[in-house]
Phi, psi and omega in degrees: 000322180295323178296316182296318180297316182294319185287329175296322176292323181294331184272045186278137172282342184292340180290347184299320186303308183288326183287340174299315181287324179295319184297330181292339182266359181283123184234006185233164175227170181303339180272354185278131176278154180287127180257086184293343180281343181279118183294340179280345180268156181241140177296137184299324179296316179295317180296318179297321180297320179296312183295325183286348178275359178285166177303122185273130178250018185303323183284344185240277187296308185300319181294318186277339187247310191268346185251008179279148185283329184237113178236114186242356186272349179234166182239116181285126183270129176245348177209140184302326183296343180284344175273106193294334184265014178245128177235164181302342181273349180287148181291339180276353188296315182297317179296317180296322178302315181292315183292312185288315187278340179254314183261324183066033186254005177265133179243124180278169176286166183303333179273013177069016176259135181277335180060044180275011183262015177225161180292148179253140177281169177296330178294314180297318179298317180297320180295316178293321178299316180296323179297317181286328175299318178294322181294314181294322177299319179295319179296321178296324177295337178267014177065036174268127185285141179225144179296142178300324181299321179295319180295320180295321177296317179296323179295316179296318179296323179297317177295321180298321184252026184300313183294321179294321180296318179292314181296325179300314179297320180295321180296317178296318180299314179295323179296320178299319180293323178294319178296318178299321178297315180297320180295325181283343182241020180287165183302313180199147177274350183241351190235138174247139177258123176234147182226155176216129178235131178246133168246123183232126170255126184215161177203142177242145179217159181129220184233138179299128184279146176233139173274185187299317181292315181295322181295322179296316178294322181294315180297324178295320178294323178297317181294328180276358176074022182289325176198169182262170181293345179297337179297344184273350181294139177281132174287103186279058177282143175274132181238155176233128179222166179226158170221131181239130177233132173244117183254123175255105182256114182248146176222137185251346175223008179092345181242331179278175183203124172255119188250122176233125182237131173252136187220144173212150181187168180221031181273122191291142173279110187290350178296332180290330181269328187260346180084006181210143175290345182296339184263008185290145170289153182280355182228025180289145176198136180222090178253016185055034179066012174282140182275127181232155172279113184267315181235143173201097178207163185237133179238131184218135179262144172224097185063235179276000183257136174235125180255154178228133174226125185238138175256344178193131175057036165280109189259164180301318182287349173287337183252311178283155173271109183273000182067206173053056189297331185268347186234000186283334184286139177286334182271332183230001185258224185297148175281326180272153180291321186293317189292340184297314180196163182295119182286342182281318184250343183250004172227158181168205177281119189205162178147296179248140177152206184211161178201176180207161171222127181236118180278104182293317176198194183292343186252335187235138175227132180253134180230151178209159182201156168219120185224150175221149181294155185299324182288349174258311186298331180260008184254119182277000184290164180299134181085010179229209184083184183293329190237359182244001178249204175295146179201163172229137176220137183189179180216161180216141174245119179261135181236119184232080185291329179221172181292336184252011180224130179224135177228137179227138180234131189217158177225139180221127177250123185231138177244134179238129175286166176299146182068004178232027185273126178206078189293339182257004182051044175061043175227352185243195180290158179298322179292319179293328181290323182217079186285347187238028173054062174066023175280140173308134190223142171252136177239120172257115187244140179231140182200171178209148173221159180212151177220130182232112174275095188299312175203193184294344185253327188245140177224135180240131181219159180185166176205162177218143180221143176227137179227139175250110179266138181228125180289148186236009182186217182257155182271191184293342178260013179067021173273135180287129178242007184301131181091349178288150183227163177211140178258132178241142180223151170199154175202160181205145174222145183214146174242127178247131178246118189264147177062047178272113179072341179201145178298128181093347178281144184226125173259127184233137173235127184221153177196158180179183178259119179293158184300126184212168178255144174241357174203131175221121173287133186221157173284146180305130180090355179294151169272001181280078178248157181301156174305130186292328182225161179274124177279137181239158175225141175231130180230140173226135181207162181223115178269116185241111179282117177283314173223185178298333186245003180231124181236129179253127182231095170272150178177182179207163169213154182231136177256118181261134182054053182302147184062020176067031183223118183286356172284344176274132177287160181295151177245127180252138177229125175246145183210149171231110183251130175247127183247124176250130178237140180209000000 
């Protein structure tokens, strides 16, 4: 910060006025020999003695600004044309030509603009004056001749700005000490604290969805007169919830990363109100505002290899490339849970475990993982642990032929114990989530995703997933289901339009088929039949950045034929999400 402050002062436009007159008196170049016989010229020894009698800033400004090895906050000008806001018609052009091309003592701002179109303070003038005094002193040491008149003018100016020159050095010196104090008392030398807070207003409307089993029971109750169909209406109450995340990102060598996330929230799970997981928000969390450790994993690179080790909430999408760059984030992406990523191949049993990504070359990257949920991986009891409980294992091949095109192909093998079966990770129909009535199940999932940045304004993304579920034992009624199978499908496509009405604003339209079954092997008389219809979802949203750290996202989504049954009316969800980042 001290370097930036000093160099900003050094880059003053106010120095132009005096340097215009000084530049007119310059008659020598580095190749010019000293002409001691010319009464208008001054001996370099005499000139140096005069300049060295000015207020010395060596202990302050010169040390902190001119003698540092790395200076990145200013841009050294070597030709007037490099200053983009100066043209030959500007009144400053002639002065700049003389200064830059003869003395080289003007320093532009980092954006290459001199900013000579505004008044300069005495502080700015003093900083620029000191810069040119140092430059001329250096030229004299190299035996470059300078007019006596120029030296006399500089001497008078030095006396005029003596107090400012001294005070300038003291201010920089004090600033350096303040920065040193902050560095010595900072939170951590290895860890950065980042935060995200979401405020969400939402409401759902329509009819409570029923799957095949629930609909049969409901119709029976209707016939018996226990209640009317009005009981199925969704209470379309408007709710307000929040989610707070504190991310502690630590690095021990500049390339690795230890990620610790603390989370609390009160955003309601809409499946309880709508009767289906298909209507869930993509950022719901209900911890009663209690703070929990949400993420805890370590990522480290070794050449082209990147390793991952997780102690809690190391997820599949932390290792695999899920595509969907504009909608994958829960805090700034899709409003619905489904649209964020493929639930068949990008969700599963996850939390504790390890993974890797290996960059084969510029076009191909290979990834792999083995994960188990925290309640299994940290549990030593029978049927749990790292290798005896639920788990996910898989691989992905990423293909990146160009900078604007990405394709990924993946396979995921997942095992679910009895009473822990959730093949859709709470995003699909009830039947697709548990097709064999709590029977231990293996799911072999195959999928692909792609993202095409068509140009600076349009982006197209999508994915497809297929899963083959196979029962591994007996169900909750002790009926053998071994060898029974079920097919699961899902897909999604989205169009993102960037910089709509404002730079950084994004309009997104997305739609797809929610996870459903198209084949289920069943015992005779079972209600376990495939979803009768394909459930669809359509989402529209607009991400509008109010400031760099505040994002407003209004939008809605509708679930058509929820639970794969056209007897269920559509469910509409509207939401207004505000994202604060710090």
